[in-house]
N, CA, C, O and the ligand as a Tripos MOL2 file, in Angstrom:
@<TRIPOS>MOLECULE
protein
  313   311    79     0     0
PROTEIN
NO_CHARGES

@<TRIPOS>ATOM
      1 N          13.1030  -28.0430  -14.9950 N.3       1 MET1
      2 CA         13.9870  -27.8260  -14.1040 C.3       1 MET1
      3 C          14.4630  -26.1160  -14.0250 C.2       1 MET1
      4 O          14.5750  -25.4010  -13.0290 O.2       1 MET1
      5 N          14.6560  -25.8380  -15.2810 N.am      2 GLU2
      6 CA         15.0650  -24.4320  -15.3660 C.3       2 GLU2
      7 C          13.9150  -23.4530  -15.3390 C.2       2 GLU2
      8 O          13.9610  -22.2420  -15.1220 O.2       2 GLU2
      9 N          12.7970  -24.2770  -15.6210 N.am      3 SER3
     10 CA         11.5310  -23.3190  -15.6590 C.3       3 SER3
     11 C          11.1790  -22.4830  -14.6450 C.2       3 SER3
     12 O          11.4020  -22.7750  -13.4700 O.2       3 SER3
     13 N          10.6630  -21.4960  -14.9740 N.am      4 LYS4
     14 CA         10.4050  -20.2450  -13.9290 C.3       4 LYS4
     15 C           9.0010  -19.9150  -14.2010 C.2       4 LYS4
     16 O           8.4870  -20.0130  -15.3150 O.2       4 LYS4
     17 N           8.3980  -19.5170  -13.1320 N.am      5 ASN5
     18 CA          7.1160  -18.9670  -13.0390 C.3       5 ASN5
     19 C           7.3590  -17.7940  -13.9350 C.2       5 ASN5
     20 O           8.3680  -17.0910  -13.8770 O.2       5 ASN5
     21 N           6.1860  -17.6020  -14.9170 N.am      6 ASN6
     22 CA          6.1560  -16.2870  -15.5620 C.3       6 ASN6
     23 C           6.2220  -15.2010  -14.7010 C.2       6 ASN6
     24 O           7.1270  -14.3750  -14.8200 O.2       6 ASN6
     25 N           5.3390  -15.1050  -13.8180 N.am      7 ASN7
     26 CA          5.3080  -13.8930  -12.8810 C.3       7 ASN7
     27 C           6.6200  -13.5510  -12.2750 C.2       7 ASN7
     28 O           6.9760  -12.3770  -12.1720 O.2       7 ASN7
     29 N           7.3340  -14.5310  -11.8810 N.am      8 SER8
     30 CA          8.6010  -14.3230  -11.2340 C.3       8 SER8
     31 C           9.5960  -13.2240  -11.9820 C.2       8 SER8
     32 O          10.3200  -12.4670  -11.3350 O.2       8 SER8
     33 N           9.5390  -13.2380  -13.3020 N.am      9 ASP9
     34 CA         10.2130  -12.5710  -14.0450 C.3       9 ASP9
     35 C           9.8440  -10.9540  -14.1330 C.2       9 ASP9
     36 O          10.6880  -10.1170  -14.4520 O.2       9 ASP9
     37 N           8.5670  -10.6530  -13.8310 N.am     10 ILE10
     38 CA          8.1700   -9.2690  -13.8140 C.3      10 ILE10
     39 C           8.1940   -8.6340  -12.4760 C.2      10 ILE10
     40 O           7.6410   -9.1380  -11.4990 O.2      10 ILE10
     41 N           8.7480   -7.6850  -12.4570 N.am     11 PRO11
     42 CA          9.3320   -6.8400  -11.1560 C.3      11 PRO11
     43 C           7.7680   -6.4680  -10.8110 C.2      11 PRO11
     44 O           6.8980   -6.1060  -11.6030 O.2      11 PRO11
     45 N           7.6780   -6.6570   -9.4570 N.am     12 SER12
     46 CA          6.4390   -6.1710   -8.9380 C.3      12 SER12
     47 C           6.5950   -5.7960   -7.5640 C.2      12 SER12
     48 O           7.6630   -6.0830   -7.0240 O.2      12 SER12
     49 N           5.6180   -5.1410   -6.8430 N.am     13 ALA13
     50 CA          5.7870   -4.8240   -5.4910 C.3      13 ALA13
     51 C           4.3950   -4.9040   -4.9020 C.2      13 ALA13
     52 O           3.3760   -4.5610   -5.5010 O.2      13 ALA13
     53 N           4.4500   -5.4200   -3.5920 N.am     14 THR14
     54 CA          2.9560   -5.5260   -2.9930 C.3      14 THR14
     55 C           2.8410   -4.3620   -1.8400 C.2      14 THR14
     56 O           3.7210   -4.1860   -0.9970 O.2      14 THR14
     57 N           1.8110   -3.7080   -1.9100 N.am     15 CYS15
     58 CA          1.4370   -2.9340   -0.6760 C.3      15 CYS15
     59 C           1.1020   -3.4520    0.5400 C.2      15 CYS15
     60 O           0.0400   -4.0660    0.6440 O.2      15 CYS15
     61 N           1.9730   -3.2820    1.6690 N.am     16 PRO16
     62 CA          2.0510   -3.8300    2.9120 C.3      16 PRO16
     63 C           0.5510   -3.6240    3.5360 C.2      16 PRO16
     64 O           0.1400   -4.3380    4.4500 O.2      16 PRO16
     65 N          -0.1140   -2.7190    3.0300 N.am     17 PHE17
     66 CA         -1.4060   -2.3620    3.9010 C.3      17 PHE17
     67 C          -2.6680   -2.8280    3.0700 C.2      17 PHE17
     68 O          -3.5590   -3.3290    3.7560 O.2      17 PHE17
     69 N          -2.8960   -2.7480    1.7210 N.am     18 CYS18
     70 CA         -4.1320   -3.3000    1.1370 C.3      18 CYS18
     71 C          -3.4920   -4.4240    0.2680 C.2      18 CYS18
     72 O          -4.3210   -4.8750   -0.5210 O.2      18 CYS18
     73 N          -2.2980   -4.9980    0.1770 N.am     19 SER19
     74 CA         -2.0520   -5.9740   -0.6250 C.3      19 SER19
     75 C          -2.1050   -5.9150   -2.0560 C.2      19 SER19
     76 O          -1.9130   -6.9100   -2.7540 O.2      19 SER19
     77 N          -2.3360   -4.8820   -2.4720 N.am     20 LYS20
     78 CA         -2.2710   -4.5830   -3.9420 C.3      20 LYS20
     79 C          -1.0000   -4.8240   -4.6790 C.2      20 LYS20
     80 O           0.0330   -4.3350   -4.2230 O.2      20 LYS20
     81 N          -0.9750   -5.4600   -5.6660 N.am     21 ILE21
     82 CA          0.4620   -5.7930   -6.3450 C.3      21 ILE21
     83 C           0.3580   -4.6880   -7.3460 C.2      21 ILE21
     84 O          -0.7310   -4.3480   -7.8070 O.2      21 ILE21
     85 N           1.6310   -4.0570   -7.7250 N.am     22 THR22
     86 CA          1.7000   -3.1130   -8.9130 C.3      22 THR22
     87 C           2.8490   -3.6990   -9.6620 C.2      22 THR22
     88 O           3.8050   -4.2540   -9.1200 O.2      22 THR22
     89 N           2.6770   -3.5240  -11.0430 N.am     23 TYR23
     90 CA          3.8080   -3.7930  -11.8690 C.3      23 TYR23
     91 C           4.2580   -2.5240  -12.5710 C.2      23 TYR23
     92 O           5.0820   -2.6000  -13.4820 O.2      23 TYR23
     93 N           3.7010   -1.2480  -12.1460 N.am     24 ASN24
     94 CA          4.1580   -0.2190  -12.5510 C.3      24 ASN24
     95 C           5.4720    0.2240  -11.9830 C.2      24 ASN24
     96 O           5.6190    0.4970  -10.7920 O.2      24 ASN24
     97 N           6.5550    0.2940  -13.0080 N.am     25 PRO25
     98 CA          8.0570    0.5700  -12.6340 C.3      25 PRO25
     99 C           8.2720    1.7410  -11.9430 C.2      25 PRO25
    100 O           9.2850    1.8150  -11.2480 O.2      25 PRO25
    101 N           7.3220    2.8990  -12.0160 N.am     26 ASN26
    102 CA          7.5770    4.1320  -11.1050 C.3      26 ASN26
    103 C           7.0300    3.8760   -9.8500 C.2      26 ASN26
    104 O           7.5900    4.3850   -8.8790 O.2      26 ASN26
    105 N           5.9650    3.1310   -9.6710 N.am     27 ASP27
    106 CA          5.3560    2.7660   -8.4790 C.3      27 ASP27
    107 C           6.3640    1.9790   -7.5710 C.2      27 ASP27
    108 O           6.6220    2.2840   -6.4070 O.2      27 ASP27
    109 N           6.9020    0.9190   -8.2700 N.am     28 ILE28
    110 CA          7.8950    0.1040   -7.6910 C.3      28 ILE28
    111 C           9.0790    0.9130   -7.2650 C.2      28 ILE28
    112 O           9.4330    0.8230   -6.0900 O.2      28 ILE28
    113 N           9.7170    1.6760   -8.0680 N.am     29 ALA29
    114 CA         10.7050    2.5620   -7.8830 C.3      29 ALA29
    115 C          10.6460    3.3100   -6.5540 C.2      29 ALA29
    116 O          11.5520    3.3270   -5.7200 O.2      29 ALA29
    117 N           9.4330    3.9420   -6.4580 N.am     30 ASN30
    118 CA          9.1380    4.8420   -5.3370 C.3      30 ASN30
    119 C           8.4620    4.2870   -4.3250 C.2      30 ASN30
    120 O           8.0300    5.0110   -3.4280 O.2      30 ASN30
    121 N           8.2620    2.9050   -4.3070 N.am     31 GLN31
    122 CA          7.4090    2.1310   -3.3930 C.3      31 GLN31
    123 C           6.1390    2.7370   -2.9200 C.2      31 GLN31
    124 O           5.8260    2.9290   -1.7450 O.2      31 GLN31
    125 N           5.3580    3.0490   -4.1160 N.am     32 TYR32
    126 CA          4.1270    3.7820   -3.9540 C.3      32 TYR32
    127 C           3.0090    2.9920   -4.3820 C.2      32 TYR32
    128 O           3.0740    2.2930   -5.3930 O.2      32 TYR32
    129 N           1.8450    3.0790   -3.5610 N.am     33 CYS33
    130 CA          0.7240    2.4020   -3.7990 C.3      33 CYS33
    131 C          -0.3510    3.3780   -4.2290 C.2      33 CYS33
    132 O          -0.8980    4.1980   -3.4920 O.2      33 CYS33
    133 N          -0.6390    3.1380   -5.8240 N.am     34 ALA34
    134 CA         -1.6320    3.8650   -6.4350 C.3      34 ALA34
    135 C          -3.1990    3.6970   -5.5940 C.2      34 ALA34
    136 O          -3.9760    4.6440   -5.4740 O.2      34 ALA34
    137 N          -3.4450    2.4200   -5.1020 N.am     35 ASN35
    138 CA         -4.6100    2.1330   -4.3490 C.3      35 ASN35
    139 C          -4.7750    3.0750   -3.1350 C.2      35 ASN35
    140 O          -5.7870    3.7180   -2.8600 O.2      35 ASN35
    141 N          -3.6000    3.0470   -2.4530 N.am     36 CYS36
    142 CA         -3.6300    3.8630   -1.0360 C.3      36 CYS36
    143 C          -3.3920    5.2080   -1.1750 C.2      36 CYS36
    144 O          -3.8020    6.0040   -0.3300 O.2      36 CYS36
    145 N          -2.6230    5.6360   -2.3860 N.am     37 LYS37
    146 CA         -2.2310    7.0030   -2.6370 C.3      37 LYS37
    147 C          -1.2340    7.4050   -1.5770 C.2      37 LYS37
    148 O          -1.3060    8.4910   -1.0020 O.2      37 LYS37
    149 N          -0.3000    6.5010   -1.3310 N.am     38 CYS38
    150 CA          0.5330    6.4940   -0.1510 C.3      38 CYS38
    151 C           1.9500    5.6610   -0.4970 C.2      38 CYS38
    152 O           1.9840    4.5720   -1.0710 O.2      38 CYS38
    153 N           3.0080    6.3540   -0.0590 N.am     39 PHE39
    154 CA          4.2200    5.5240   -0.1420 C.3      39 PHE39
    155 C           4.1870    4.4000    0.9740 C.2      39 PHE39
    156 O           3.6280    4.5540    2.0600 O.2      39 PHE39
    157 N           4.8130    3.3210    0.6020 N.am     40 TYR40
    158 CA          4.6950    2.3250    1.5900 C.3      40 TYR40
    159 C           5.3140    2.5640    2.8250 C.2      40 TYR40
    160 O           4.7350    2.2010    3.8490 O.2      40 TYR40
    161 N           6.4730    3.1570    2.8850 N.am     41 GLY41
    162 CA          7.2320    3.8930    3.8640 C.3      41 GLY41
    163 C           6.2970    4.4920    4.9710 C.2      41 GLY41
    164 O           6.3340    4.1770    6.1610 O.2      41 GLY41
    165 N           5.4750    5.3810    4.4110 N.am     42 ASP42
    166 CA          4.4790    6.2350    5.1280 C.3      42 ASP42
    167 C           3.5280    5.3200    5.9200 C.2      42 ASP42
    168 O           3.1750    5.6260    7.0590 O.2      42 ASP42
    169 N           3.0460    4.0010    5.2030 N.am     43 ILE43
    170 CA          2.0630    3.4070    5.6830 C.3      43 ILE43
    171 C           2.5830    2.5230    6.9850 C.2      43 ILE43
    172 O           2.0600    2.3720    8.0890 O.2      43 ILE43
    173 N           3.8500    1.9830    6.4150 N.am     44 ILE44
    174 CA          4.3630    1.1860    7.4900 C.3      44 ILE44
    175 C           4.7580    1.9220    8.8790 C.2      44 ILE44
    176 O           4.6810    1.3960    9.9890 O.2      44 ILE44
    177 N           5.1910    3.2280    8.6070 N.am     45 ALA45
    178 CA          5.4870    4.0090    9.6880 C.3      45 ALA45
    179 C           4.2790    4.1090   10.5400 C.2      45 ALA45
    180 O           4.3260    3.8870   11.7500 O.2      45 ALA45
    181 N           3.1700    4.4510    9.8960 N.am     46 HIS46
    182 CA          1.9640    4.7860   10.7160 C.3      46 HIS46
    183 C           1.4480    3.3990   11.2590 C.2      46 HIS46
    184 O           0.8430    3.3990   12.3310 O.2      46 HIS46
    185 N           1.6520    2.2210   10.5850 N.am     47 ALA47
    186 CA          1.1330    1.0790   11.0600 C.3      47 ALA47
    187 C           2.0370    0.5890   12.1520 C.2      47 ALA47
    188 O           1.5600   -0.1180   13.0400 O.2      47 ALA47
    189 N           3.2600    0.8990   12.1520 N.am     48 ASN48
    190 CA          4.2370    0.4770   13.3840 C.3      48 ASN48
    191 C           3.6600    1.1530   14.5630 C.2      48 ASN48
    192 O           3.4120    0.4810   15.5640 O.2      48 ASN48
    193 N           3.3950    2.5700   14.5360 N.am     49 ILE49
    194 CA          3.1140    3.2560   15.4650 C.3      49 ILE49
    195 C           1.6300    2.8960   16.2810 C.2      49 ILE49
    196 O           1.4080    3.0780   17.4780 O.2      49 ILE49
    197 N           0.8420    2.4190   15.4160 N.am     50 ALA50
    198 CA         -0.4730    1.8960   15.6670 C.3      50 ALA50
    199 C          -0.3480    0.3170   16.3880 C.2      50 ALA50
    200 O          -1.1290   -0.0790   17.2530 O.2      50 ALA50
    201 N           0.6920   -0.4090   15.8890 N.am     51 LYS51
    202 CA          0.6630   -1.7030   16.3030 C.3      51 LYS51
    203 C           1.4570   -1.7740   17.6750 C.2      51 LYS51
    204 O           1.3380   -2.7560   18.4080 O.2      51 LYS51
    205 N           2.2010   -0.7900   17.9670 N.am     52 ASN52
    206 CA          2.8490   -0.5840   19.2710 C.3      52 ASN52
    207 C           1.9600    0.1040   20.1540 C.2      52 ASN52
    208 O           2.1850    0.1740   21.3630 O.2      52 ASN52
    209 N           0.9450    0.6250   19.5970 N.am     53 ALA53
    210 CA          0.0470    1.4050   20.6420 C.3      53 ALA53
    211 C          -1.2090    0.5110   20.8700 C.2      53 ALA53
    212 O          -2.1450    0.8760   21.5810 O.2      53 ALA53
    213 N          -1.1660   -0.6950   20.2160 N.am     54 GLY54
    214 CA         -2.3180   -1.5470   20.4590 C.3      54 GLY54
    215 C          -3.5320   -1.7120   19.6430 C.2      54 GLY54
    216 O          -3.7730   -0.8330   18.8160 O.2      54 GLY54
    217 N          -4.3460   -2.7330   19.7620 N.am     55 PRO55
    218 CA         -5.4020   -3.0670   18.7130 C.3      55 PRO55
    219 C          -6.4150   -1.6210   18.5410 C.2      55 PRO55
    220 O          -6.7730   -1.3140   17.4040 O.2      55 PRO55
    221 N          -6.7400   -0.9790   19.4390 N.am     56 GLU56
    222 CA         -7.4340    0.2010   19.2800 C.3      56 GLU56
    223 C          -6.9210    1.1040   18.1810 C.2      56 GLU56
    224 O          -7.5960    1.5420   17.2490 O.2      56 GLU56
    225 N          -5.5450    1.3410   18.4300 N.am     57 ALA57
    226 CA         -4.8670    2.2750   17.4930 C.3      57 ALA57
    227 C          -5.0920    1.5250   16.0890 C.2      57 ALA57
    228 O          -5.6760    2.1360   15.1930 O.2      57 ALA57
    229 N          -4.6920    0.3690   15.9070 N.am     58 ILE58
    230 CA         -4.6610   -0.1670   14.6950 C.3      58 ILE58
    231 C          -6.2230    0.0270   13.9860 C.2      58 ILE58
    232 O          -6.4000    0.5070   12.8660 O.2      58 ILE58
    233 N          -7.1590   -0.3900   14.7760 N.am     59 SER59
    234 CA         -8.4040   -0.2830   14.0390 C.3      59 SER59
    235 C          -8.7650    1.1680   13.8760 C.2      59 SER59
    236 O          -9.5230    1.4560   12.9500 O.2      59 SER59
    237 N          -8.2760    2.1910   14.7300 N.am     60 ALA60
    238 CA         -8.4400    3.6240   14.2480 C.3      60 ALA60
    239 C          -7.5880    3.9960   13.0460 C.2      60 ALA60
    240 O          -8.0840    4.7510   12.2100 O.2      60 ALA60
    241 N          -6.3890    3.5500   12.8870 N.am     61 LEU61
    242 CA         -5.4770    3.4850   11.8050 C.3      61 LEU61
    243 C          -6.3950    3.1810   10.4010 C.2      61 LEU61
    244 O          -6.5880    3.9830    9.4880 O.2      61 LEU61
    245 N          -6.8790    1.8520   10.4940 N.am     62 ARG62
    246 CA         -7.7190    1.2560    9.4320 C.3      62 ARG62
    247 C          -8.8190    2.4190    8.9890 C.2      62 ARG62
    248 O          -8.9260    2.8900    7.8570 O.2      62 ARG62
    249 N          -9.5070    2.7240    9.9980 N.am     63 LYS63
    250 CA        -10.7390    3.8040    9.7170 C.3      63 LYS63
    251 C         -10.2490    4.9020    8.9630 C.2      63 LYS63
    252 O         -10.7560    5.2360    7.8920 O.2      63 LYS63
    253 N          -8.9200    5.6850    9.6810 N.am     64 ILE64
    254 CA         -8.2470    6.8240    8.7700 C.3      64 ILE64
    255 C          -8.1990    6.2200    7.5860 C.2      64 ILE64
    256 O          -9.0160    6.6020    6.7480 O.2      64 ILE64
    257 N          -7.3850    5.2970    7.2720 N.am     65 VAL65
    258 CA         -6.9540    4.9190    5.7890 C.3      65 VAL65
    259 C          -8.1200    4.7030    4.8920 C.2      65 VAL65
    260 O          -8.1250    5.1190    3.7330 O.2      65 VAL65
    261 N          -9.2620    3.9510    5.5100 N.am     66 GLU66
    262 CA        -10.4800    3.8170    4.7400 C.3      66 GLU66
    263 C         -11.1310    5.2490    4.5770 C.2      66 GLU66
    264 O         -11.6040    5.4670    3.4610 O.2      66 GLU66
    265 N         -11.2190    6.1410    5.4050 N.am     67 ALA67
    266 CA        -11.7440    7.4440    5.2460 C.3      67 ALA67
    267 C         -10.9730    8.1440    3.9060 C.2      67 ALA67
    268 O         -11.4680    8.6510    2.8990 O.2      67 ALA67
    269 N          -9.6720    7.9770    4.2750 N.am     68 ALA68
    270 CA         -8.8050    8.6920    3.1930 C.3      68 ALA68
    271 C          -8.9530    8.1430    1.6960 C.2      68 ALA68
    272 O          -8.7710    8.8990    0.7420 O.2      68 ALA68
    273 N          -9.2960    6.7740    1.5300 N.am     69 HIS69
    274 CA         -9.7760    6.1480    0.2840 C.3      69 HIS69
    275 C         -10.8990    6.8550   -0.0860 C.2      69 HIS69
    276 O         -10.8880    7.4580   -1.1590 O.2      69 HIS69
    277 N         -11.9020    6.8770    0.6580 N.am     70 GLU70
    278 CA        -13.4200    7.5250    0.2470 C.3      70 GLU70
    279 C         -12.8200    8.7870   -0.1410 C.2      70 GLU70
    280 O         -12.8810    9.0560   -1.3410 O.2      70 GLU70
    281 N         -12.2620    9.6010    0.6200 N.am     71 HIS71
    282 CA        -11.9380   11.0150    0.4390 C.3      71 HIS71
    283 C         -11.3420   11.3240   -1.0290 C.2      71 HIS71
    284 O         -11.7080   12.2580   -1.7410 O.2      71 HIS71
    285 N         -10.2260   10.2410   -1.3930 N.am     72 LEU72
    286 CA         -9.6820   10.4470   -2.4590 C.3      72 LEU72
    287 C         -10.2090   10.1030   -3.7370 C.2      72 LEU72
    288 O          -9.7840   10.5200   -4.8150 O.2      72 LEU72
    289 N         -11.2930    9.2060   -3.5310 N.am     73 LYS73
    290 CA        -12.1690    8.8930   -4.6340 C.3      73 LYS73
    291 C         -12.9220    9.9890   -5.0260 C.2      73 LYS73
    292 O         -13.0240   10.1140   -6.2460 O.2      73 LYS73
    293 N         -13.4250   10.7390   -4.4070 N.am     74 ASN74
    294 CA        -14.1600   11.9090   -4.4920 C.3      74 ASN74
    295 C         -13.5400   13.0380   -5.1270 C.2      74 ASN74
    296 O         -14.1890   13.9830   -5.5760 O.2      74 ASN74
    297 N         -12.0840   12.9320   -5.1740 N.am     75 LEU75
    298 CA        -11.1600   14.1000   -5.4750 C.3      75 LEU75
    299 C         -10.9780   14.2360   -7.2350 C.2      75 LEU75
    300 O         -10.6570   13.2260   -7.8600 O.2      75 LEU75
    301 N         -11.1620   15.2940   -7.8190 N.am     76 PRO76
    302 CA        -11.0940   15.4350   -9.3110 C.3      76 PRO76
    303 C          -9.6930   14.7380   -9.6670 C.2      76 PRO76
    304 O          -8.7110   14.9370   -8.9520 O.2      76 PRO76
    305 N          -9.6470   14.0310  -10.6400 N.am     77 THR77
    306 CA         -8.2500   13.3070  -11.0620 C.3      77 THR77
    307 C          -7.4740   14.4940  -11.8690 C.2      77 THR77
    308 O          -6.2700   14.2800  -12.0050 O.2      77 THR77
    309 N          -7.8800   15.4970  -12.3280 N.am     78 ASN78
    310 CA         -6.9730   16.4970  -12.8980 C.3      78 ASN78
    311 C          -6.7540   17.7320  -12.4780 C.2      78 ASN78
    312 O          -5.9530   18.4530  -13.0730 O.2      78 ASN78
    313 ZN         -2.0290   -0.1320   -0.7660 Zn       79 ZN79
@<TRIPOS>BOND
     1     1     2 1
     2     2     3 1
     3     3     4 2
     4     3     5 am
     5     5     6 1
     6     6     7 1
     7     7     8 2
     8     7     9 am
     9     9    10 1
    10    10    11 1
    11    11    12 2
    12    11    13 am
    13    13    14 1
    14    14    15 1
    15    15    16 2
    16    15    17 am
    17    17    18 1
    18    18    19 1
    19    19    20 2
    20    19    21 am
    21    21    22 1
    22    22    23 1
    23    23    24 2
    24    23    25 am
    25    25    26 1
    26    26    27 1
    27    27    28 2
    28    27    29 am
    29    29    30 1
    30    30    31 1
    31    31    32 2
    32    31    33 am
    33    33    34 1
    34    34    35 1
    35    35    36 2
    36    35    37 am
    37    37    38 1
    38    38    39 1
    39    39    40 2
    40    39    41 am
    41    41    42 1
    42    42    43 1
    43    43    44 2
    44    43    45 am
    45    45    46 1
    46    46    47 1
    47    47    48 2
    48    47    49 am
    49    49    50 1
    50    50    51 1
    51    51    52 2
    52    51    53 am
    53    53    54 1
    54    54    55 1
    55    55    56 2
    56    55    57 am
    57    57    58 1
    58    58    59 1
    59    59    60 2
    60    59    61 am
    61    61    62 1
    62    62    63 1
    63    63    64 2
    64    63    65 am
    65    65    66 1
    66    66    67 1
    67    67    68 2
    68    67    69 am
    69    69    70 1
    70    70    71 1
    71    71    72 2
    72    71    73 am
    73    73    74 1
    74    74    75 1
    75    75    76 2
    76    75    77 am
    77    77    78 1
    78    78    79 1
    79    79    80 2
    80    79    81 am
    81    81    82 1
    82    82    83 1
    83    83    84 2
    84    83    85 am
    85    85    86 1
    86    86    87 1
    87    87    88 2
    88    87    89 am
    89    89    90 1
    90    90    91 1
    91    91    92 2
    92    91    93 am
    93    93    94 1
    94    94    95 1
    95    95    96 2
    96    95    97 am
    97    97    98 1
    98    98    99 1
    99    99   100 2
   100    99   101 am
   101   101   102 1
   102   102   103 1
   103   103   104 2
   104   103   105 am
   105   105   106 1
   106   106   107 1
   107   107   108 2
   108   107   109 am
   109   109   110 1
   110   110   111 1
   111   111   112 2
   112   111   113 am
   113   113   114 1
   114   114   115 1
   115   115   116 2
   116   115   117 am
   117   117   118 1
   118   118   119 1
   119   119   120 2
   120   119   121 am
   121   121   122 1
   122   122   123 1
   123   123   124 2
   124   123   125 am
   125   125   126 1
   126   126   127 1
   127   127   128 2
   128   127   129 am
   129   129   130 1
   130   130   131 1
   131   131   132 2
   132   131   133 am
   133   133   134 1
   134   134   135 1
   135   135   136 2
   136   135   137 am
   137   137   138 1
   138   138   139 1
   139   139   140 2
   140   139   141 am
   141   141   142 1
   142   142   143 1
   143   143   144 2
   144   143   145 am
   145   145   146 1
   146   146   147 1
   147   147   148 2
   148   147   149 am
   149   149   150 1
   150   150   151 1
   151   151   152 2
   152   151   153 am
   153   153   154 1
   154   154   155 1
   155   155   156 2
   156   155   157 am
   157   157   158 1
   158   158   159 1
   159   159   160 2
   160   159   161 am
   161   161   162 1
   162   162   163 1
   163   163   164 2
   164   163   165 am
   165   165   166 1
   166   166   167 1
   167   167   168 2
   168   167   169 am
   169   169   170 1
   170   170   171 1
   171   171   172 2
   172   171   173 am
   173   173   174 1
   174   174   175 1
   175   175   176 2
   176   175   177 am
   177   177   178 1
   178   178   179 1
   179   179   180 2
   180   179   181 am
   181   181   182 1
   182   182   183 1
   183   183   184 2
   184   183   185 am
   185   185   186 1
   186   186   187 1
   187   187   188 2
   188   187   189 am
   189   189   190 1
   190   190   191 1
   191   191   192 2
   192   191   193 am
   193   193   194 1
   194   194   195 1
   195   195   196 2
   196   195   197 am
   197   197   198 1
   198   198   199 1
   199   199   200 2
   200   199   201 am
   201   201   202 1
   202   202   203 1
   203   203   204 2
   204   203   205 am
   205   205   206 1
   206   206   207 1
   207   207   208 2
   208   207   209 am
   209   209   210 1
   210   210   211 1
   211   211   212 2
   212   211   213 am
   213   213   214 1
   214   214   215 1
   215   215   216 2
   216   215   217 am
   217   217   218 1
   218   218   219 1
   219   219   220 2
   220   219   221 am
   221   221   222 1
   222   222   223 1
   223   223   224 2
   224   223   225 am
   225   225   226 1
   226   226   227 1
   227   227   228 2
   228   227   229 am
   229   229   230 1
   230   230   231 1
   231   231   232 2
   232   231   233 am
   233   233   234 1
   234   234   235 1
   235   235   236 2
   236   235   237 am
   237   237   238 1
   238   238   239 1
   239   239   240 2
   240   239   241 am
   241   241   242 1
   242   242   243 1
   243   243   244 2
   244   243   245 am
   245   245   246 1
   246   246   247 1
   247   247   248 2
   248   247   249 am
   249   249   250 1
   250   250   251 1
   251   251   252 2
   252   251   253 am
   253   253   254 1
   254   254   255 1
   255   255   256 2
   256   255   257 am
   257   257   258 1
   258   258   259 1
   259   259   260 2
   260   259   261 am
   261   261   262 1
   262   262   263 1
   263   263   264 2
   264   263   265 am
   265   265   266 1
   266   266   267 1
   267   267   268 2
   268   267   269 am
   269   269   270 1
   270   270   271 1
   271   271   272 2
   272   271   273 am
   273   273   274 1
   274   274   275 1
   275   275   276 2
   276   275   277 am
   277   277   278 1
   278   278   279 1
   279   279   280 2
   280   279   281 am
   281   281   282 1
   282   282   283 1
   283   283   284 2
   284   283   285 am
   285   285   286 1
   286   286   287 1
   287   287   288 2
   288   287   289 am
   289   289   290 1
   290   290   291 1
   291   291   292 2
   292   291   293 am
   293   293   294 1
   294   294   295 1
   295   295   296 2
   296   295   297 am
   297   297   298 1
   298   298   299 1
   299   299   300 2
   300   299   301 am
   301   301   302 1
   302   302   303 1
   303   303   304 2
   304   303   305 am
   305   305   306 1
   306   306   307 1
   307   307   308 2
   308   307   309 am
   309   309   310 1
   310   310   311 1
   311   311   312 2
@<TRIPOS>SUBSTRUCTURE
     1 MET1         2 RESIDUE 1 A MET
     2 GLU2         6 RESIDUE 1 A GLU
     3 SER3        10 RESIDUE 1 A SER
     4 LYS4        14 RESIDUE 1 A LYS
     5 ASN5        18 RESIDUE 1 A ASN
     6 ASN6        22 RESIDUE 1 A ASN
     7 ASN7        26 RESIDUE 1 A ASN
     8 SER8        30 RESIDUE 1 A SER
     9 ASP9        34 RESIDUE 1 A ASP
    10 ILE10       38 RESIDUE 1 A ILE
    11 PRO11       42 RESIDUE 1 A PRO
    12 SER12       46 RESIDUE 1 A SER
    13 ALA13       50 RESIDUE 1 A ALA
    14 THR14       54 RESIDUE 1 A THR
    15 CYS15       58 RESIDUE 1 A CYS
    16 PRO16       62 RESIDUE 1 A PRO
    17 PHE17       66 RESIDUE 1 A PHE
    18 CYS18       70 RESIDUE 1 A CYS
    19 SER19       74 RESIDUE 1 A SER
    20 LYS20       78 RESIDUE 1 A LYS
    21 ILE21       82 RESIDUE 1 A ILE
    22 THR22       86 RESIDUE 1 A THR
    23 TYR23       90 RESIDUE 1 A TYR
    24 ASN24       94 RESIDUE 1 A ASN
    25 PRO25       98 RESIDUE 1 A PRO
    26 ASN26      102 RESIDUE 1 A ASN
    27 ASP27      106 RESIDUE 1 A ASP
    28 ILE28      110 RESIDUE 1 A ILE
    29 ALA29      114 RESIDUE 1 A ALA
    30 ASN30      118 RESIDUE 1 A ASN
    31 GLN31      122 RESIDUE 1 A GLN
    32 TYR32      126 RESIDUE 1 A TYR
    33 CYS33      130 RESIDUE 1 A CYS
    34 ALA34      134 RESIDUE 1 A ALA
    35 ASN35      138 RESIDUE 1 A ASN
    36 CYS36      142 RESIDUE 1 A CYS
    37 LYS37      146 RESIDUE 1 A LYS
    38 CYS38      150 RESIDUE 1 A CYS
    39 PHE39      154 RESIDUE 1 A PHE
    40 TYR40      158 RESIDUE 1 A TYR
    41 GLY41      162 RESIDUE 1 A GLY
    42 ASP42      166 RESIDUE 1 A ASP
    43 ILE43      170 RESIDUE 1 A ILE
    44 ILE44      174 RESIDUE 1 A ILE
    45 ALA45      178 RESIDUE 1 A ALA
    46 HIS46      182 RESIDUE 1 A HIS
    47 ALA47      186 RESIDUE 1 A ALA
    48 ASN48      190 RESIDUE 1 A ASN
    49 ILE49      194 RESIDUE 1 A ILE
    50 ALA50      198 RESIDUE 1 A ALA
    51 LYS51      202 RESIDUE 1 A LYS
    52 ASN52      206 RESIDUE 1 A ASN
    53 ALA53      210 RESIDUE 1 A ALA
    54 GLY54      214 RESIDUE 1 A GLY
    55 PRO55      218 RESIDUE 1 A PRO
    56 GLU56      222 RESIDUE 1 A GLU
    57 ALA57      226 RESIDUE 1 A ALA
    58 ILE58      230 RESIDUE 1 A ILE
    59 SER59      234 RESIDUE 1 A SER
    60 ALA60      238 RESIDUE 1 A ALA
    61 LEU61      242 RESIDUE 1 A LEU
    62 ARG62      246 RESIDUE 1 A ARG
    63 LYS63      250 RESIDUE 1 A LYS
    64 ILE64      254 RESIDUE 1 A ILE
    65 VAL65      258 RESIDUE 1 A VAL
    66 GLU66      262 RESIDUE 1 A GLU
    67 ALA67      266 RESIDUE 1 A ALA
    68 ALA68      270 RESIDUE 1 A ALA
    69 HIS69      274 RESIDUE 1 A HIS
    70 GLU70      278 RESIDUE 1 A GLU
    71 HIS71      282 RESIDUE 1 A HIS
    72 LEU72      286 RESIDUE 1 A LEU
    73 LYS73      290 RESIDUE 1 A LYS
    74 ASN74      294 RESIDUE 1 A ASN
    75 LEU75      298 RESIDUE 1 A LEU
    76 PRO76      302 RESIDUE 1 A PRO
    77 THR77      306 RESIDUE 1 A THR
    78 ASN78      310 RESIDUE 1 A ASN
    79 ZN79       313 GROUP 0 **** ****
């Protein structure tokens, strides 16, 4: 009755764009996605703009984000 899901006790945040779940306290505090290398708010802001503009803008945004992912993969980490 009192039993809880183990996972429910661990703070987590889910990226609204790539659905990656983070348990990193800093990322949660900053609402930051290490996968997207972007703050959730930034992603949502861009996604909302695209949503209002229609499906073509959404697919264009997806391509931009995917291209950014590829670009970031190629950057040196230090
Ligand atoms: Zn993400």
